[in-house]
C-alpha positions in Angstrom: -99.9 56.0 73.7 -99.3 51.8 73.5 -100.2 50.3 70.0 -100.0 46.6 69.6 -101.1 44.4 66.6 -101.7 40.7 66.2 -103.2 38.3 63.7 -105.5 35.6 63.6 -107.1 33.2 61.2 -111.2 33.3 61.0 -111.9 29.8 62.1 -114.9 28.3 60.4 -117.1 27.8 64.1 -116.7 31.7 64.2 -118.9 32.3 61.3 -122.6 31.9 60.3 -124.3 30.2 57.0 -122.9 32.9 54.6 -119.4 32.5 55.9 -119.1 35.9 57.7 -118.2 36.1 61.0 -121.1 36.1 63.7 -121.1 39.6 65.3 -120.8 38.1 69.0 -117.3 36.8 68.0 -115.7 39.9 67.6 -115.6 40.4 71.6 -113.7 37.4 71.8 -111.3 38.7 69.2 -111.1 41.8 71.2 -110.4 39.9 74.3 -107.4 37.8 72.8 -105.8 40.8 71.3 -105.7 42.8 74.6 -104.7 39.5 76.2 -101.6 39.4 73.7 -100.9 43.3 74.2 -100.7 42.9 78.0 -98.4 39.7 77.4 -96.5 41.7 75.3 -95.7 44.4 77.8 -94.4 41.9 80.3 -97.3 41.0 82.5 -100.0 38.8 81.6 -103.7 38.5 82.9 -102.7 35.3 84.6 -100.0 37.3 86.6 -102.2 40.1 87.5 -104.7 37.4 88.8 -102.1 35.9 90.9 -101.3 39.3 92.4 -105.1 39.3 93.6 -106.0 41.7 90.5 -108.8 41.1 88.1 -110.0 43.0 85.2 -113.6 43.2 84.5 -115.0 44.6 81.5 -117.3 47.2 82.4 -118.0 48.8 79.0 -118.1 47.3 75.1 -118.6 49.4 72.2 -118.6 47.6 68.5 -118.8 49.0 64.9 -119.3 46.8 61.5 -117.8 48.3 58.6 -117.6 44.9 56.7 -117.5 41.5 57.8 -114.9 39.2 58.1 -114.8 35.8 56.5 -114.1 32.4 57.1 -110.2 31.4 56.6 -109.4 35.1 56.3 -106.1 36.4 58.3 -107.1 39.4 60.3 -104.9 42.1 61.8 -106.2 43.4 65.3 -104.6 46.8 66.0 -105.1 47.7 69.7 -104.3 50.7 71.2 -104.4 52.5 74.6 -104.3 56.1 74.4 -104.5 57.3 77.8 -102.3 55.9 81.2 -104.2 53.2 83.0 -105.3 54.4 86.5 -108.1 52.6 88.2 -110.0 52.0 84.8 -107.8 51.1 81.2 -109.4 51.5 77.9 -108.6 49.5 75.0 -109.4 50.6 71.5 -109.5 48.2 68.4 -109.4 48.2 64.6 -109.5 44.9 62.7 -108.3 44.8 59.1 -108.4 42.3 56.9 -105.5 40.8 54.6 -106.3 44.2 52.1 -105.9 46.0 54.9 -109.6 47.1 54.4 -110.8 48.5 57.7 -113.5 45.8 58.8 -114.5 46.8 62.4 -113.7 49.4 65.6 -114.3 48.7 68.7 -113.7 49.7 72.6 -113.6 48.1 75.9 -113.0 49.5 79.0 -112.1 47.6 82.1 -111.5 48.3 85.7 -108.8 47.3 88.2 -110.5 45.1 91.1 -108.9 43.8 93.9 -109.9 40.2 94.1 -110.1 40.1 98.2 -111.7 43.5 98.8 -113.8 43.2 95.3 -113.3 46.5 94.9 -112.1 49.0 92.2 -107.8 49.6 92.6 -105.1 51.4 91.2 -103.1 48.8 88.9 -100.1 47.0 90.6 -97.0 49.1 90.7 -95.1 46.7 88.2 -97.7 47.0 86.0 -97.9 51.1 86.1 -93.8 50.5 86.0 -93.9 48.6 82.2 -96.5 50.8 81.2 -95.3 54.1 82.3 -92.8 54.5 79.2 -95.6 54.6 76.5 -97.0 57.7 78.4 -94.1 59.8 79.1 
């Protein structure tokens, strides 16, 4: 299992008139979290794309417990529970500064060979970087 945390501050443009984060922005928070998580493993989305691999989202779930608010520093905990194969599943927990759980979510992505436009296994370098977390 691989767990990674990162933080970001809620920007004014992400909130509604009440100062609450607009629900559609949580998908963006998930993207920021998984991008930073991958970068932390030593291989970025950009590097995967240079290798001819893209990772489209094929499933998205989100559950709201409480609203994040303007100017709040939120922590996004991202977890990969299963060793990635053709698909990779990210689970998210978003906490406020008091460590109150605000939101949970999940995205599932698929590795796609950009030339063939077909699902594929992750590149060996990616598998090598991820395997220590799943031994």
